[in-house]
C-alpha positions, 0 to 999 in steps of 0.5 A, a space after each residue: 482282657 488280655 491273655 497272660 501270654 500277651 502281658 507286659 513282661 516289664 511289669 513282671 520283671 520289676 515285681 521280681 526285682 522288687 521281691 528279690 531286693 526285699 529278700 536281699 534286704 531283709 533276709 540275705 544281707 542280715 545273714 551275710 552281715 552276721 557271718 562277716 561280722 567280727 572277722 578280724 583276728 582280734 574280733 574273732 578272739 573276742 568272739 571266742 572269749 565272749 562265747 566261752 564266758 557266755 556259754 558257761 553261764 550257770 543257768 540252763 536254757 539261757 546261754 543261747 539268748 545270752 550269746 545272741 544278745 552279747 554278740 549283737 550288742 558287741 558286734 561279735 561273730 554270732 555263728 562262732 559264739 553259737 557253735 561254742 555255746 553248743 560245744 560247751 554245754 557239757 562244760 557248763 553242766 559240770 561248772 554249775 556245781 563248781 560255781 555253786 560251791 565257789 559262791 557258797 564259800 564266797 557268801 559263807 553259806 553252808 553247802 547245799 546238797 543237790 545235783 544238776 539232774 535234781 535241779 532239772 527235775 525240780 524245775 520240770 515238776 515243781 512250781 516256779 516259786 517252789 523251785 526258787 525257794 529250793 534253789 534260789 540261793 544256789 543260783 545267787 551263789 553260782 551267779 556270784 562266782 561266775 561274775 567274778 571268774 568271767 573277766 578272768 576266763 575272757 582274758 585267758 581265752 582272748 590272750 590264748 587265741 588272739 596271737 594264734 588267729 593273727 598268725 593264721 591271718 598273716 599266713 593266709 595273706 602271705 599265701 594269697 600274695 604268693 598265688 
């Protein structure tokens, strides 16, 4: 039996390196990759535009997952999209009613009397089938309007942010070159 003080330290060092490399491989590297992903001016503009569009999806509780999936599939900047998601929550709540009304006009439907707080309370208190019976068509109307406006919103936000981000990138490179 050997005393811990006389153990071979090479084994411990290799075990620590293995543990560190597993940590690096499965935790640190994916997090850093997400932070670095989509950091060119064009990709940042796309992240801001997609994050804006995804964050105003007219369904409460789905935008975080929607941003996550879109950012992963399109290899956009995840942190930017999730921050926008949080910042745009008040805008999303206001736009739900706007999207429902636009969708009602597009579908030729009679306006439904409801508020966002009414939707939330019904979702909490009623069964899922009751909720969909009452608000299902409103959801379809809102989704229709969002789907039609999403490309326009994406384009406006992208064309507004891309030139600014390119200008900032050039200034940043000029500043690095002069120092």
